[in-house]
N, C-alpha and C positions, 0 to 999 in steps of 0.2 A: 286077583287078577284087577278088579276094580281099583284097588289102591295103586296098583303099578301104572295103570293107564293115567290115573289122576296125577300121580307124581311125574310121570313122563310128559304129561300135557303141561304141568306147570313149568317143568324144565325147559321145554320147547318155547313156551310163552316168554320166559325170561331171556332165553337165547335170542328170540326175536326182538324183544325190546332193547336188549343190549346191542344188537346189530344195527337197530334204528337209531339209537343214540349215538353210536359210532359213524354211522353213515351220515346223520344229520350234522355232526361236528365237522366230519371231513368236507361235506358240501358247504358248510358255513365258512370254513377256513379258506377253501378254494375261491368262494364268492368273494371274501374279503380282499384276498390277494389280487384277484382279478380286478377288482374295483379300483384299488389303489394303483395297480399297474396301469390302468387305462386312464386314471384321473389326471387332468391337467389342471395345473396351478393356475389361479386367476392373474390376469394380466397386471403387471406392476406399472404404477403411474410415474413418468419420469419427465424431466424436462430437457430439451435438446437444443443445439444450435447446428447450423449448416457451415461447415468449414468451407472458406473460400479465401482466395488470394487477396492480400490487402497491403497497405503501405505499413511500413515498421520502422520505428524511431528507436534505434539501439541507443544504449547508454552505459554510463559507468556509474556504479551506485557505490555510496561510502557513507559514513557517518562522521559528523564533525561538531565544532563548537562555535558558537556565534560570539563575537566580540565588537565593540564599537571601533570604528576607524580611529577615533580620537576618545581615549578614556583613560583616566588617572585617579589615583587616590591621593588627595591633596594633603600635605604636610605643613608644618611651620618649620622656619629656618632658624629661628632663635628662640630662646626660653623666655617665658613670661606668664603672667596670669590673664586668663580670658576675661575681657572687659565688655564685649558685646559680640552677639551671634546675629549677623544681618541677613540670613536666609531661613527657609523652612523646607521641610522634606518635600522631594519632587517638584521643587521650583525649577522654572527655566531661567538660567542665568546668561546675561550678556558677556561678552569678552571684556575684561579688565574690571569687572564690577567687585566691590570689596565684600568678602563674605565673612571674614572674622577680624576683630580688633583686639590686640593685646594691650596691656596697660604700658603706655609709653611717656609717662610724665617725666621720668628721669632723663630720657633720651631728648625730649623737647627742650628741657633746661640746658643741657650740655650743648645742644645745637644752637640755642640763643647766645650762650656765652662764647662759643666759638665764632659765631657771626660778628660778635661785638670785637673780638680780638683780630678777626680777619679785617675788619673795617680799619682798625688802628694801625695794623701793618700796612694796608693799602694807603693810608694817609702818610705814613713815614716814608713809603717808597715815592710818593708824589713829591714830598719836600726834598728828598735825596736827589731826584731827578732835577728839581728846580736850582738847587745849589750846584749841581754838576754843570747845569747849563750857564750859570753865572761865572764859573770857574773858581769858586770857593770851597767845593766839595771833592772829596777824594773818591777814587774809583772803588776803594775797599767798602767805604760806608755805602755806596750805591749798590754794590753786590750783595752785601748784608741785608739792606733793605728788600731788595728784590727777591731773595730767598725766603725771608720771613714772610712776605706777602704771598708767595706761591704756596708755602707750607700751610699757611692759615686758610687759604682757598680749599686746599685739598682736604684739610681736617673738616671743614664744613660739609663737604661732598660725603666724606666717610660717614659722618654722623647723621646725614640726611639719609643715606643708605640703610643705616642701622634702624633709623625711624621708619623707613618704609617696610623693613622686615617685620615690624610690629602689626602689619596688616597683611591679610591673606586675600589675594585677588584671584579671580578666575582667569585661566591662560586662554580659554577659548569659550564659545558659545555652547551650552549644553544643558542637561538636567542634573541637579545635584540629588543625592540621595538623603538618608537619615543622618542627622548630626550625631557625631561620635564624641562630642565634648558638652560641657555645661559651663555656665557662666561662673567665674570664680575659680575655675579648675587650672591648675599649674600644668603647663605644656612644656616638654622638652623637645629640642630639635629631633624631627623624625617621627613624632607622633601624628597618627593619622587622624584628620580632622572630618573629611567627608570624601565621598566619590563623586566625581564629575564625568558624566558620559554624554557624547554627542550621538544622539539615537537617530539622526537623519539618515546616516549611511552606515551599514554594518559590514564587517567583514566575517568570512567563515573560513576556518582552517580545518583541513581533513587530509587524509593520506590515502593513497592507492597503491596496490602492489606494482613492482617494478615492470611486470610483464604488460600493465595496461599503461604505462607511461607513454610509449609512442602514439597513443591515441589521443592524447591531450595536447592542446596548444592555448597560447594566450587569446583572450577573446571569446572562447567558446561559451555557450549558454550553460548555465548552472541554474538548477531548480531546487528550491529549498522548502521543506515543511516538516510538519511533526511525524508524518508517516509517509510510507511510499506511495499510498493512494492518494494523499492530500498534500501538494506542493504548490502552494499559491504564490510563492515569492520566486522571482527570476531575477538573476544577475548575471556576472561573467567572470571568467578566471582573469586574475590579475597578476598572479605569480606563481611560478613553478620553481621549486628548489632544484639548483643544478646537481645536487649531490643526493645518493640513494643511502639510506641508513644502513650500514653494513649488518648491524644487529638484527633488525626487523625486515629488511629488504623491502621497505616502503619508502615513497617519496612524498614530501609534504607539498600540498597545493593550497593556495589562498584565493578566495573569490571575494567579490564585492556585491553587494545587494542594496538597493534603495529600501528605506523603511519609514516612508512618510507618516504612516498611522502608528507607528511605535509598537507594532505587534510582536517584533522580534526583541528579545531582551538578551542583553551581554551576559554570556555564560550558559546560554540555552544550549540543550543537546537537540540536534536536528538530523534529519536523513537528507541526503545530498544526492543529486542525480545529474551527471554531466551529459548533456545530449549530445549525440553523434549524427553525422549526415542521415538522412532518411533513406531506407530502402524500399523496394517494391516487390511485389508478387511473393509475399511471405505468407504461408499458411500458419495460423495460429488459433489456438482455442482457449477458453477460460481455464485458470489453473484448477478449477473444481471438477473439470472433466477427467483429469489424469489420476490414476490410481497408482501407487508404488507397491511393489511386492519383491519377494526374493527372487523372482524370475525376471524382474524388468519392470518398466513403466508401461501401462496399457490403458487404453480407452475402450468404451463400448460403443458400437456403430449399430443404428437402427437400420434393418433391412427388411424388405417383405418376406412373409413367411412362403416356403415352397409348398406347392399343392400336392401333397402326398396321399393322405387318408381320403380327402374329399374326391380326388381323381379316380381312386380305386373303387369308391361306391357307385360310380356311373355305370360301369359294365353290369353290375348285378341288377340294377334297376331296368336296364335295356333288356336283359334276358326275361325278366319276369314280364314285361310288357310284350316281348315275343311270345312268351308261353301263353299269356292271356289272349293274344290275338290268334292263336292257332285254335283255341276251343271253338270260336264261332265258326271257324272253317270246317271243323268236324261235324258240328251240327248241320252245317250247310249242305253236307252230303246226303242227308235223309230225304228232305223234301226235293223231289225232281221236278214237280209240276211248276212250281213257281221259282224258277232257278234265278230269274232276274231279281226278285226281291231279296233272297239272301245274300246276292252279290252286293246289292247296296246296303244291306244290313251289316255285312262284314266289313264294309269300308267305314262304317261309322265307329266300331270299336277301334280300328286302326287309327281314326282321327282322334278319338278320346285317349287312346294310348299315347298319342303324340302330345296331348295337352300337359300331362305332368311333367314331360320333359321341358316344355317351354316354360311351364311355372317354375322348375327348378332353376331355370336361367335367369329369371326375373330378378332376384336379389343381385346378381353380379352386374345386371343391365341397369339397375337402380343407381349405380355409382357409389356403391358402398366402398369404403376404404379396405384394402387387404389387411389380413392380420399382419402384425409387425413382431419381429423378434430380435434378439440381441446377437451381434457378432463381437467377440473379443479380439481387439486388435493390439498387438504391442508396437510401441512407437519410439522413436529416438528424439529426446527433447533438446532444445537449443537454449536460446536466450529468454529471459522473463522481463516483462514491461508492464506496468499497471494493470496487474491481475491476469495478464495474458502470458501464454507460454508458447514458444515457437516450436513447431512440428518439423523436425528435419526429415524423418522417414516414418512411413507407416500410414500415413493418410493422403488422400487426394482431395482435389476441389470437388465440392458437391456432397461429401459424406456428411451424414446427419449424426452428430455425436451427442451422447449423453452428457449433460453438465450437473444435473442433481437427481438424487434418489438412487445412486448406483451403489449403495453400501450393502445392499442384499441381492444383488443381481449376479446372474451366472449366464454362461454362454449358451445360446438358444432359448432363453427365457421369452416368453411373450410379454409385451409391454404395451402401454397406451400412452401417447404423448400428450402432455399438457404443458403448453409454453406460458400460461399465465402466471407461473411461479417463476420468478427471477431470483436466483441464489444470491446475487450480488446486492440485493436490497433487503432491508430488515422486514419482518413480518408486519409491523405496524404501517410502514409506508405502503405496502402491498394491499393492507385493508383498505387505508384511506383512498387509494386509487380505485 
């Protein structure tokens, strides 16, 4: 019997231990689930901007190529050996300045001989005219002398033109490039010598879709730059092609822009924006505020949190205060002699019970900001300009829209606003400020 009771006790002890372990695990799992169910994530820090109506300058954006209004690749008209190069790279050349001299010794000798022949023929013509005046000369002799003198003068002009072709002159004022020839090199007609570009005024050629052609006209302002965010050069439209390319459905546009500092280079790729008339009362937000998804474009709007849990806790406290206030009333029923004192004493707990309620209201009266949460709003986008995007539908004036830090946000999430961070500036600039 002793052995039976011992074994039974051990079994009961093991059962109690197992039950305790299982119960502890169940309580622990329930506690962990309740903790994570009631745990609120920390507020995420975001940057916001208030949406408000403003003036909007629409435009037509395109890409184009810059060229000089006057720019050519200079070549020679006749063959010859390079005798002298009279320019250097990036030199500013005046109009009619000689840039290149070919060997012209033969042409000069021919010109001298022809000038002598022309002088002889002119003298013969003079004598024929004198004889004709005296009446001893014939008309045939005079006509032959006149023809010979005219032919000789024409030949002189021809040789002078050939001699001039041995020199290469600048057709207009501009800047020359790198020489493409060397002294002693033989040049054939059409060989490129150097490029000459007038960099004072530049033209930009670009194309736009045919749907945007009605928006453009001669004289409209054109802004040019290396990127959409940086367009320091301004010009105007000078030409619109009256024909639309049937293959690409694009129309060619040409604009002109002043280039006094020479920052634009012929052949440069640029971003172009044709500015259209300004519009008012347009709601726009930074492009960083818009998030695209399969369901559409949306933004996060910061709104005050609704008082749900905090409001439910207030009635519980008031009931506790009432319960605490009833105890002194029950004790006050025992002493009958000093009835006035218990009445005054019972009033004190009531006053003390009111103090916690007043203290609970102090944080709200102290001017503390209410909790902020996010509201996901789907929007309809419009035009874009200089980092801003037009909001056609979804937002109204006064909405506070998140512009940075929305990558890990979700609807209803608590947030804290920190507008010291500007996503449009680099981190280095923000640190310096």
